[in-house]
C-alpha positions in Angstrom: -54.7 148.3 13.2 -54.0 149.2 9.6 -56.4 151.4 7.6 -57.3 148.5 5.2 -58.9 146.7 8.2 -60.7 149.8 9.4 -62.1 151.1 6.1 -65.1 149.7 4.3 -65.8 151.7 1.2 -69.4 150.9 0.5 -72.7 152.4 1.4 -74.6 149.7 3.3 -73.6 146.9 5.7 -73.2 143.2 5.9 -75.6 140.7 4.4 -78.3 139.3 6.6 -81.5 137.5 5.7 -84.3 139.5 4.1 -87.3 140.6 6.3 -90.7 139.3 5.5 -93.1 141.9 4.0 -94.7 143.8 7.0 -96.9 146.1 5.1 -97.8 147.4 1.6 -95.4 150.4 2.1 -91.8 149.5 3.1 -90.7 150.8 6.5 -87.2 152.2 5.7 -86.4 152.6 9.4 -87.0 148.8 10.0 -85.1 147.9 6.8 -82.1 150.1 7.9 -81.9 148.6 11.4 -82.1 145.1 10.0 -79.7 145.4 7.0 -77.5 148.5 7.5 -77.1 149.5 11.2 -74.5 146.8 11.8 -72.0 148.7 9.6 -73.3 152.2 9.5 -74.5 152.6 13.1 -77.9 152.7 14.7 -77.8 156.5 14.5 -76.4 156.5 10.9 -73.2 158.1 12.2 -71.1 155.4 10.6 -68.9 152.6 11.9 -66.9 150.3 9.6 -69.0 151.9 6.9 -69.5 155.6 6.3 -72.1 157.9 7.9 -75.4 158.0 6.1 -76.6 161.5 6.7 -77.7 164.1 4.1 -74.7 166.3 4.3 -72.3 163.3 4.2 -74.0 162.0 1.1 -74.0 165.4 -0.7 -71.6 164.0 -3.4 -73.8 160.9 -4.1 -76.8 161.5 -6.3 -80.0 159.7 -5.3 -80.0 157.6 -8.4 -76.5 156.5 -7.6 -77.5 155.5 -4.0 -80.2 153.3 -5.5 -77.6 151.7 -7.8 -75.2 151.1 -4.9 -77.8 149.5 -2.7 -79.0 147.3 -5.5 -75.7 146.3 -7.1 -73.1 146.8 -4.4 -69.8 148.6 -4.8 -66.9 146.9 -6.4 -63.6 146.4 -4.5 -65.4 146.9 -1.1 -67.4 144.9 1.3 -70.6 146.6 0.3 -72.8 143.7 -1.0 -75.5 143.8 -3.6 -79.1 143.8 -2.2 -80.9 143.4 -5.5 -81.8 139.8 -4.7 -82.6 140.4 -1.1 -84.8 143.5 -1.4 -87.5 144.5 -3.8 -87.4 147.7 -5.9 -89.8 149.5 -3.5 -87.7 148.6 -0.5 -84.4 149.7 -2.2 -86.1 153.0 -3.2 -87.4 153.5 0.3 -84.0 153.0 1.8 -82.4 155.3 -0.7 -85.0 158.0 0.1 -84.7 157.6 3.8 -80.9 158.1 4.1 -81.2 161.5 2.6 -83.7 162.6 5.3 -82.4 164.4 8.5 -82.6 162.2 11.6 -85.3 163.1 14.1 -82.7 163.9 16.7 -79.6 165.8 15.6 -76.6 163.6 16.3 -73.8 164.7 18.5 -70.0 164.0 18.7 -68.3 164.6 22.0 -64.7 164.6 23.2 -65.4 161.2 24.6 -66.4 160.0 21.1 -63.3 161.5 19.6 -61.1 159.8 22.2 -62.8 156.5 21.7 -62.2 156.6 17.9 -58.5 157.3 18.3 -56.2 154.5 16.9 -52.4 154.7 16.8 -50.9 152.0 14.6 -47.3 153.3 14.8 -46.4 155.8 17.5 -44.5 158.8 16.4 -40.8 158.1 16.2 -41.0 154.3 16.1 -40.6 153.9 12.3 -37.3 154.3 10.4 -36.4 157.7 9.1 -35.1 156.5 5.7 -37.6 155.9 2.9 -38.3 152.2 2.0 -38.2 153.1 -1.7 -35.8 155.0 -4.0 -36.6 158.1 -6.0 -34.6 160.9 -7.4 -36.4 163.7 -5.5 -38.6 163.1 -2.5 -40.1 166.6 -2.9 -41.3 165.8 -6.4 -43.8 163.1 -5.2 -47.5 163.3 -5.9 -50.4 162.1 -3.8 -53.4 161.2 -6.1 -56.9 160.7 -4.7 -59.0 158.2 -6.6 -62.6 158.7 -5.6 -64.0 156.0 -7.8 -63.0 153.2 -5.4 -61.7 155.3 -2.5 -58.0 154.7 -2.9 -54.9 156.9 -2.9 -51.8 156.5 -5.1 -48.3 157.8 -4.4 -46.4 158.7 -7.6 -42.8 159.4 -8.5 -43.1 162.8 -10.3 -39.9 162.4 -12.2 -40.6 159.0 -13.7 -44.4 159.0 -13.6 -44.5 155.7 -11.8 -46.7 154.5 -9.0 -44.8 153.7 -5.8 -47.9 152.3 -3.9 -51.6 152.4 -3.7 -53.7 152.1 -0.5 -57.3 152.3 0.6 -58.6 155.6 2.0 -61.6 156.6 4.1 -64.9 157.2 2.3 -65.2 160.5 0.4 -61.9 162.3 1.1 -62.5 166.1 1.0 -60.5 169.3 1.1 -57.2 168.0 -0.1 -54.5 166.1 1.8 -52.0 168.2 3.8 -48.3 167.6 4.2 -45.9 168.3 7.0 -43.2 170.9 6.0 -40.6 168.2 5.4 -42.9 166.2 3.2 -42.6 163.0 5.1 -46.2 162.8 6.5 -49.5 163.5 4.8 -52.8 163.9 6.5 -56.2 163.2 5.0 -59.7 164.4 6.0 -62.9 162.6 5.1 -66.5 163.9 4.9 -67.2 161.4 7.7 -64.9 163.3 10.0 -61.9 160.9 9.9 -58.4 162.3 10.1 -55.7 159.9 8.9 -52.0 160.3 9.2 -49.8 158.5 6.6 -46.0 158.1 6.7 -44.9 158.4 3.1 -41.3 157.2 3.9 -42.6 153.9 5.4 -45.8 153.6 3.3 -47.9 153.1 6.5 -50.9 154.6 8.1 -49.7 155.6 11.6 -52.8 157.1 13.3 -56.4 157.9 12.9 -59.1 159.8 14.8 -62.7 160.8 14.0 -62.9 164.5 14.7 -66.6 165.0 13.8 -69.6 163.6 12.0 -69.4 165.9 8.9 -66.1 167.5 8.4 -65.2 170.1 5.7 -61.4 169.9 5.7 -58.2 169.9 7.7 -55.1 172.2 7.9 -51.6 171.4 9.2 -49.7 174.1 11.0 -46.6 175.7 9.3 -44.3 174.0 11.8 -46.0 170.6 11.3 -46.9 170.3 15.0 -50.7 170.7 14.9 -53.7 169.6 12.8 -57.0 171.6 12.8 -60.2 170.1 11.6 -63.3 172.2 10.7 -66.7 170.6 11.1 -70.2 171.1 9.7 -71.5 168.8 12.4 -71.1 169.3 15.2 -70.3 173.1 15.1 -66.7 172.7 16.3 -63.1 173.2 15.5 -60.9 170.3 16.7 -57.2 170.8 17.4 -55.0 167.8 17.3 -51.4 167.0 18.1 -49.8 166.1 14.7 -47.5 163.4 16.2 -50.2 160.8 17.0 -53.4 162.8 16.3 -54.2 163.1 20.0 -56.9 165.5 21.0 -55.8 168.8 22.3 -59.1 170.7 22.3 -62.6 170.7 20.8 -63.6 174.3 20.3 -67.3 175.2 20.1 -67.9 177.7 17.3 -70.2 180.3 18.8 -70.4 183.9 17.6 -70.5 187.1 19.5 -74.2 187.1 18.8 -74.7 183.8 20.6 -75.3 181.8 17.3 -73.4 178.7 16.5 -71.9 178.1 13.1 -70.8 175.4 10.7 -67.2 175.7 9.6 -66.8 176.2 5.9 -63.0 175.6 5.8 -59.8 175.9 7.8 -56.5 177.3 6.4 -52.9 177.5 7.5 -51.5 181.1 7.4 -47.7 180.5 7.6 -46.5 184.1 7.9 -49.0 184.7 10.7 -48.1 181.6 12.6 -51.8 180.7 12.9 -54.9 179.0 11.5 -57.8 180.9 9.9 -61.4 179.6 9.9 -64.2 180.5 7.5 -67.5 180.4 9.3 -70.7 179.7 7.4 -73.3 181.1 9.8 -71.8 184.0 11.7 -70.2 187.2 10.3 -66.8 186.7 11.8 -63.4 185.5 10.8 -61.5 183.4 13.4 -57.8 183.1 13.8 -56.3 180.4 16.1 -53.0 181.9 17.2 -49.9 180.1 18.6 -48.7 181.1 22.0 -46.0 183.5 20.8 -48.6 185.4 18.6 -51.1 186.1 21.3 -52.3 189.7 21.7 -54.2 191.7 24.2 -57.9 190.9 23.9 -57.5 187.4 22.5 -59.6 184.7 24.1 -57.7 181.8 25.8 -58.4 178.4 24.4 -56.3 175.5 25.7 -52.9 175.9 27.1 -51.5 179.1 25.6 -53.4 178.9 22.3 -55.7 181.9 21.7 -58.7 182.7 19.6 -58.7 186.1 17.9 -62.1 187.1 16.5 -62.5 189.5 13.7 -65.9 191.0 12.9 -66.5 190.6 9.2 -68.5 193.0 7.1 -70.7 190.1 5.9 -71.0 186.3 6.0 -67.8 185.4 4.2 -67.0 182.0 2.7 -64.5 180.3 0.4 -61.3 182.2 1.2 -58.4 183.3 -1.0 -55.3 184.8 0.6 -52.5 187.0 -0.8 -49.0 185.6 -0.6 -48.3 187.4 2.7 -51.6 186.3 4.2 -52.5 189.9 5.1 -55.5 190.2 2.8 -58.3 187.7 2.8 -60.8 187.6 -0.2 -64.1 186.0 0.7 -67.3 185.4 -1.2 -70.2 187.2 0.4 -73.4 185.2 1.0 -76.2 185.2 -1.6 -73.9 185.9 -4.6 -73.4 189.5 -3.6 -69.8 189.5 -4.8 -66.4 189.3 -3.2 -64.9 191.3 -0.3 -61.3 192.0 0.5 -60.6 192.0 4.2 -57.4 193.4 5.8 -56.6 191.0 8.6 -54.0 193.3 10.2 -56.3 196.3 10.3 -59.5 194.2 10.6 -61.4 196.3 8.0 -62.9 195.7 4.6 -60.7 197.5 2.0 -62.5 196.6 -1.3 -65.5 195.1 -2.9 -65.0 192.9 -6.0 -67.5 192.5 -8.8 -67.9 188.7 -8.4 -71.6 188.2 -8.5 -72.8 184.6 -8.5 -70.5 181.7 -7.3 -66.8 182.5 -7.8 -64.6 179.6 -6.7 -62.1 181.6 -4.6 -60.6 178.4 -3.1 -59.3 177.5 -6.6 -57.7 181.0 -7.1 -54.1 181.4 -8.2 -51.8 184.4 -8.5 -48.9 185.5 -10.7 -46.9 188.6 -11.9 -48.3 190.6 -14.8 -46.5 193.7 -16.0 -44.8 194.2 -12.7 -48.0 193.8 -10.6 -49.4 190.8 -8.8 -52.8 189.6 -10.0 -55.2 186.9 -8.9 -57.6 184.8 -11.0 -60.4 182.4 -10.2 -63.1 180.4 -12.1 -66.8 180.6 -11.6 -69.0 177.7 -10.6 -72.1 179.1 -12.2 -70.9 180.7 -15.4 -68.2 180.3 -18.1 -65.8 182.9 -16.8 -62.4 183.4 -15.3 -62.0 186.7 -13.4 -58.6 188.5 -13.1 -57.9 191.3 -10.6 -55.0 193.6 -9.8 -54.0 192.9 -6.2 -52.4 196.3 -5.8 -55.7 198.2 -5.9 -58.2 195.3 -6.3 -59.4 196.6 -9.6 -60.9 194.3 -12.2 -58.5 193.6 -15.1 -60.8 191.4 -17.2 -63.2 188.5 -17.3 -62.0 185.7 -19.6 -64.9 183.9 -21.3 -64.7 180.1 -21.2 -66.8 177.3 -22.6 -68.7 176.7 -19.3 -68.5 176.9 -15.5 -65.2 175.7 -14.0 -64.0 174.4 -10.7 -60.2 174.1 -10.7 -57.5 176.4 -11.8 -53.8 175.8 -11.7 -50.4 177.2 -12.8 -46.8 177.3 -11.7 -44.3 180.2 -11.3 -42.2 178.7 -14.1 -45.0 178.2 -16.5 -46.4 180.8 -19.0 -49.8 179.1 -18.8 -52.8 178.8 -16.4 -55.1 175.9 -16.8 -58.8 176.0 -16.1 -61.4 173.2 -16.6 -65.0 173.4 -17.7 -66.2 171.1 -14.9 -69.9 171.8 -15.2 -72.2 171.6 -18.2 -72.1 169.9 -21.6 -68.5 170.9 -22.3 -67.0 169.2 -19.2 -64.5 167.2 -21.4 -62.6 170.5 -22.2 -59.8 172.2 -20.5 -58.5 175.7 -21.4 -54.9 176.8 -21.5 -54.6 180.6 -20.8 -51.5 182.7 -21.6 -50.8 184.5 -18.3 -49.5 187.6 -20.1 -52.0 188.1 -22.9 -54.9 186.7 -20.7 -56.2 184.9 -23.7 -57.1 181.2 -24.2 -54.4 179.8 -26.5 -55.4 176.2 -26.5 -58.4 174.1 -25.6 -57.8 170.4 -25.0 -60.3 167.6 -25.2 -58.4 164.5 -23.9 -61.3 162.1 -24.1 -64.6 163.2 -25.7 -67.5 162.9 -23.4 -65.4 162.3 -20.2 -64.6 165.1 -17.7 -61.2 166.6 -17.9 -60.2 168.3 -14.6 -57.7 169.3 -12.0 -54.1 170.0 -13.2 -51.1 169.8 -10.9 -47.6 170.7 -12.0 -44.4 168.9 -10.9 -42.1 170.9 -8.6 -40.2 172.6 -11.5 -43.2 173.4 -13.6 -41.9 171.3 -16.5 -44.6 168.6 -16.6 -48.1 168.3 -15.3 -50.8 165.7 -14.4 -54.4 166.0 -15.7 -57.3 163.8 -14.6 -59.8 162.2 -16.9 -62.4 162.0 -14.2 -64.3 158.8 -15.0 -64.7 155.3 -13.6 -62.6 154.1 -16.6 -60.4 157.2 -16.3 -56.7 157.8 -16.2 -54.0 160.4 -15.4 -52.5 162.2 -18.4 -48.8 163.2 -18.0 -48.1 166.2 -20.2 -45.2 168.5 -21.2 -46.2 171.8 -19.6 -44.7 173.9 -22.4 -45.4 171.9 -25.6 -48.7 170.4 -24.2 -47.7 167.0 -25.7 -48.7 163.8 -24.0 -45.8 162.0 -22.2 -47.8 159.1 -20.8 -51.0 157.9 -19.1 -51.9 155.8 -16.1 -55.3 154.1 -15.7 -57.2 155.1 -12.6 -60.7 154.8 -11.2 -62.0 158.4 -11.3 -58.8 160.2 -10.3 -59.6 163.6 -8.7 -57.0 165.7 -7.0 -53.2 165.5 -7.4 -51.0 167.1 -4.8 -47.2 167.7 -5.4 -45.1 167.7 -2.2 -43.0 170.7 -3.2 -45.8 172.8 -4.5 -47.9 172.3 -1.4 -45.2 172.6 1.2 -43.8 175.7 -0.5 -47.2 177.3 -1.0 -46.4 177.7 -4.7 -48.3 180.6 -6.3 -50.0 178.5 -9.0 -51.7 176.1 -6.6 -54.5 176.4 -4.1 -53.5 176.5 -0.4 
C-alpha cells in the first residue's frame, strides 16, 4: 500500500451526521467518539488520521485547531465541521484534544508489528534512477509542512523532480543512507517511512511510538533508531524493510524512566547516542564490534553503554570526531562539555537561557576550530573556541533565532531571526570577522528561515515560511537571487551530500 493511501493529513475524521443537543454544555468526549474516533482512534492514538494528544499537537496552536475543525484542511480528507457543529461544540472539541487522556496510552511490540507495512521489499526495485540529473549527491529533500508534502529537487538546475504526501508533522529532519539512495522520515505520531529516491517510491512504514522525537540512521546504513517521548523507549529497526529488532525501555540507574529528547548517529564511534530528558545519563548504543567490558547486552550482540552525566543534558552538539558532546543543562543553567571517551565533564559554557545546540555549526578561525549556535530566547549567536572551550564572542542579532547554516567553501554563516517581530529577517555573518555583513528581508512580514547549501557551497536555498511561501535560490557569494519556487510553508531542506558527509556547516 502506498503512502498516499495510508496518509490523511487533517485533524479530524470522516463526516457523519451531527448529534442532537444533549445538554447545555457540549460533551467533548461524546462529540469525539461520534465524529473523530473513526479516523483518529478511540484512544486518540491516531489511525488514518494523526494522533490527537497534547504532545503530538504541540506545533498546532489552539486557535488553529479551532480553525481546522471548523473549516477543514485543504488538500486532505479533513472535512469542514462548521455546518455540522456549533461554535460551542467546536470550541469544546478543540479544548478537549489538548487535555491528557485519563489513562496514559501504551504502544507495545505487538502494536509496532501490527503497524508494519512493506510496499516494496528491499532489493526488488531497480538500482538505476528513473530520472536523469547531473549529480545524484546534489539532490535536496524539502519538507513542506503547510500541506504535509515532500519535494525532491535537482540542486544543479533548481527543478522539482517529484512531490509526494508525507505523514502528519514530520520532525527531526529526514535521514539518508550513506549512498544517498534511500531517505527515512520520522513523524511526531511515531511513524517511520522509508523512501527510495531512485524509484520515487515509499518502500516501507512502521509506527515506532505514539509521540516520537526523531530518528537516526547508522553510519553503515543498516539500522534505524527511533527515540520516543511516549512511550519511554528507543526502537531499533532493520533499515532494509523497517522490521523491528528491539524495543528498548529507557530506565535510568535510579529506576526512573525517561523521555528521549533526540537520537544521533556517531559515525567515528560506530554507534548511536541518545539524549535523555528525565535522567542524568547519556546512552550509547554500540555495534557488536564496539562492545566493551561492562556494557549491557541488548538484542543480539548490540550493547548499551551508560554514561553518568553531570546534569540533565539535552539538545546535543558534537565535535567533528564525536569525542566531545556539548549539552544544554536543564533550567537554563548553561552548557556543559562532556568527554565521551573519558566519561567526564571537561568544561562549563556560559550559555544561560535556551541555546539551540542542535542548530550549531563549526568552522576554522585563525587556525582553531570554533563552534557557533543561535539562542531561542534572545537575539544572540555565541561563538566558542573548541580547543579550550573559551568564549570568543556573542554576536548580537535582531531577535531570537532557530536555525544556523554554513558550508566549508563559504565565507558566510547564515542565521535567522525566527522568533519575535523581526522574523522576516535573516543575517549573514562573516566567519572570519564574526560580524554581520548583510541582513536580508526576502518578503516583509513573512518568516525567512532555514538555509541549506548545495554540495559545493556555491548556491543555497532559503525558505519563506508561509502558506503562500516559496523557496529562494541564491548565489552563496553574491547573495543575488537566482530563482524561486512556490511552496506551501517550506521548512527544512536537506542536501544529500552535505548530510551524508556530515558537512561542518550543517546540523547532524
